C-alpha positions as CSV (number, residue, x, y, z in Angstrom):
1,M,-0.2,-0.2,0.4
2,A,1.8,3.3,-1.1
3,S,1.6,6.1,1.5
4,E,3.9,8.8,-0.2
5,G,0.9,10.4,-2.0
6,I,0.9,14.0,-0.9
7,G,-2.7,15.1,-3.0
8,V,-2.5,17.6,-5.6
9,E,-4.5,16.8,-9.2
10,S,-2.1,16.1,-11.7
11,E,0.9,16.6,-9.5
12,V,0.1,14.1,-6.3
13,G,-3.5,12.3,-7.4
14,Q,-5.5,13.5,-4.7
15,T,-8.3,16.1,-4.3
16,L,-7.9,19.0,-2.0
17,N,-10.0,19.0,1.2
18,E,-11.5,22.0,2.1
19,G,-13.2,21.0,5.6
20,V,-11.7,19.9,9.2
21,P,-8.0,18.3,8.3
22,A,-7.8,14.5,8.6
23,V,-6.2,13.0,10.6
24,P,-3.1,11.2,9.2
25,R,-2.9,7.4,9.2
26,Q,0.4,6.3,10.7
27,A,2.3,4.6,7.6
28,A,5.8,3.4,7.1
29,S,8.6,3.2,3.4
30,V,11.9,1.9,3.1
31,I,14.2,3.0,0.6
32,V,16.2,-0.4,0.0
33,L,19.8,0.7,-0.9
34,R,22.6,-1.5,-2.7
35,G,25.9,-1.2,-5.0
36,G,28.1,-0.3,-2.3
37,E,30.3,2.1,-4.0
38,D,27.7,3.1,-6.7
39,L,24.5,3.5,-4.7
40,E,21.2,2.7,-6.2
41,V,17.9,2.3,-4.7
42,L,14.3,0.2,-5.0
43,L,11.6,1.4,-6.9
44,V,8.2,-0.3,-7.6
45,Q,5.6,0.8,-9.9
46,R,2.1,0.8,-8.4
47,T,-0.2,-0.8,-10.4
48,P,-2.5,1.9,-12.7
49,K,-5.7,0.3,-11.5
50,A,-5.1,1.4,-7.9
51,R,-7.9,4.6,-7.3
52,F,-5.0,5.7,-5.3
53,M,-2.1,6.8,-6.7
54,G,-2.2,4.2,-9.6
55,G,0.8,3.6,-11.8
56,V,3.1,5.8,-9.7
57,W,6.6,4.9,-8.8
58,V,7.8,4.7,-5.1
59,F,9.8,3.2,-2.5
60,P,7.9,-0.1,-1.1
61,G,6.0,1.0,2.1
62,G,1.9,1.1,3.6
63,A,0.2,1.9,6.4
64,V,0.5,0.7,10.2
65,D,-1.8,-2.3,10.7
66,A,-3.6,-1.8,14.5
67,A,-2.2,-5.2,15.3
68,E,1.7,-3.7,15.4
69,G,1.1,-1.1,17.7
70,E,2.1,2.6,17.9
71,G,5.6,4.3,17.9
72,D,8.5,3.2,16.7
73,A,8.3,-0.5,17.0
74,A,5.1,-0.2,15.2
75,H,6.2,1.8,12.2
76,R,9.4,-0.7,12.2
77,A,7.1,-4.0,12.0
78,A,4.9,-2.5,8.8
79,G,8.2,-1.1,6.9
80,V,9.1,-4.8,7.3
81,R,6.4,-6.3,6.7
82,E,5.2,-4.1,3.7
83,L,9.3,-4.5,2.1
84,A,8.4,-8.5,2.1
85,E,5.1,-7.9,0.3
86,E,5.8,-5.7,-2.2
87,A,9.5,-6.6,-3.2
88,A,9.9,-10.2,-1.7
89,I,12.9,-8.7,0.3
90,E,13.3,-10.0,3.7
91,V,15.4,-7.5,6.2
92,A,16.9,-8.9,9.5
93,G,14.6,-7.4,11.7
94,P,12.7,-4.3,12.5
95,D,16.4,-3.1,14.7
96,S,18.2,-3.0,11.2
97,L,16.0,-0.6,9.4
98,V,17.7,3.3,9.7
99,P,15.5,6.1,10.5
100,F,15.6,8.6,7.6
101,S,12.8,10.9,8.1
102,R,9.4,11.9,8.3
103,W,6.8,13.0,6.4
104,I,3.1,14.2,7.3
105,T,1.1,14.9,4.3
106,P,-0.6,18.5,3.7
107,R,-3.4,19.2,6.1
108,E,-5.0,20.7,2.7
109,V,-5.4,17.2,1.6
110,S,-8.3,14.6,1.8
111,I,-6.0,11.5,2.4
112,R,-3.2,11.9,5.1
113,F,-0.5,9.6,6.4
114,D,2.3,9.9,8.5
115,T,4.6,8.3,6.8
116,H,8.6,7.0,8.6
117,F,10.9,6.6,6.2
118,F,14.0,4.1,6.9
119,L,17.3,2.9,4.8
120,A,18.0,-0.6,4.8
121,E,20.9,-2.3,3.0
122,L,19.9,-5.0,0.5
123,P,20.7,-8.3,1.9
124,A,22.9,-11.0,0.3
125,G,21.8,-13.1,-1.7
126,Q,18.4,-11.5,-2.3
127,Q,16.8,-10.1,-5.2
128,A,13.3,-8.0,-5.2
129,R,10.2,-9.5,-7.3
130,V,6.8,-7.7,-7.1
131,D,3.0,-9.9,-6.8
132,G,1.8,-8.6,-10.2
133,E,-1.1,-7.2,-8.3
134,E,-0.5,-4.3,-6.4
135,C,2.9,-3.7,-7.5
136,V,3.8,-4.2,-11.3
137,D,7.0,-3.7,-11.7
138,Y,10.4,-2.6,-10.3
139,R,13.3,-1.1,-11.1
140,W,17.2,-0.5,-9.7
141,A,18.6,3.0,-10.4
142,A,20.9,5.3,-9.2
143,P,18.9,8.4,-7.6
144,Q,19.9,10.9,-9.9
145,E,19.0,8.3,-12.8
146,A,15.8,8.2,-11.2
147,L,15.1,11.6,-11.4
148,E,15.9,12.1,-14.9
149,A,13.4,9.4,-15.6
150,S,10.9,11.2,-13.8
151,E,11.4,14.7,-15.2
152,S,11.5,12.7,-18.7
153,G,8.1,11.2,-17.7
154,E,9.4,7.8,-17.7
155,L,8.6,7.3,-14.4
156,P,6.0,9.3,-13.0
157,M,6.6,9.7,-9.1
158,V,4.8,11.9,-6.8
159,F,6.7,14.9,-4.6
160,P,8.0,12.5,-1.6
161,T,9.8,10.3,-3.5
162,I,11.5,13.2,-5.5
163,K,12.5,15.3,-2.4
164,H,14.2,12.0,-1.1
165,L,15.7,11.1,-4.4
166,Q,17.1,14.8,-4.3
167,Q,18.3,13.8,-0.8
168,L,19.9,10.6,-1.7
169,A,21.5,12.1,-4.6
170,P,24.9,13.5,-3.6
171,F,25.9,10.0,-1.8
172,G,28.8,8.0,-3.3
173,S,27.9,4.7,-1.5
174,V,25.6,2.7,0.9
175,A,28.3,2.9,3.5
176,E,28.5,6.6,3.1
177,L,24.7,7.2,3.4
178,L,23.9,4.8,6.2
179,T,26.9,6.6,8.3
180,Y,25.1,10.1,7.7
181,A,21.5,9.1,8.6
182,R,22.8,7.6,12.0
183,G,24.2,10.3,13.0
184,R,21.0,12.7,12.1
185,E,18.0,14.1,14.1
186,V,14.5,13.0,12.5
187,L,12.3,16.1,12.1
188,P,8.9,15.7,10.9
189,V,8.4,17.9,7.5
190,E,5.0,18.6,7.1
191,P,4.3,20.7,3.4
192,R,1.3,23.0,3.1
193,V,-0.5,23.0,-0.6
194,V,-0.9,26.8,-1.6
195,M,-3.5,27.9,-4.4
196,E,-2.3,30.5,-7.1
197,G,-5.5,31.1,-9.2
198,E,-6.5,27.4,-9.4
199,V,-3.1,26.2,-9.9
200,A,-2.2,24.3,-6.5
201,R,1.4,24.4,-5.3
202,I,3.2,22.7,-2.8
203,V,5.7,24.4,-0.8
204,L,8.4,22.9,2.2
205,P,8.7,25.0,5.5
206,G,10.9,27.8,5.2
207,E,9.7,28.0,1.3
208,P,7.6,31.2,0.3
209,G,4.0,31.3,1.3
210,Y,4.4,28.4,3.7
211,G,2.8,30.1,6.9
212,D,0.4,32.2,4.7
213,E,-3.3,31.3,5.7
């Protein structure tokens, strides 16, 4: 189940909410890494038949199940489960996931998620595989390569995926990225949706227009 969507038509695939903000659903997403000195990340394509974010390329992930509890342990458990379900990759366990970021869908969007993103190195001997139903394809790509494919329209993506790839692009190796992630504090990021005439635009904290009501 994809959990990255932010929600502006044509840019993120949802409609805006003009009423009371929806409570975000807790979710987890795992950015799988491979390649040693040639960093690559795993992207999976959601089925075009899906009503929500159909056909877009995302990192494996989805909503936390009630049985998985609450807090960090629940997000880790959901990440491990979704990675196995969507990409057939089995990591060593929840504690092997490295926290990287936390994104909350803007309050202006109807369907919202509070998604915790983790990093995980591809275990030796394992290969990605999709189920052909929820996810219909996968691709390993260097972050910059994936960004260029998104810009050309080859790999349709949503805003959080693009922003994460931009963050990952400067790193030259898996080890460098994991070292960086283990030493940083993860703070929540909640973009906003602002209207410019009839056009909706996503802005991040600190950007012009973010604090406007």
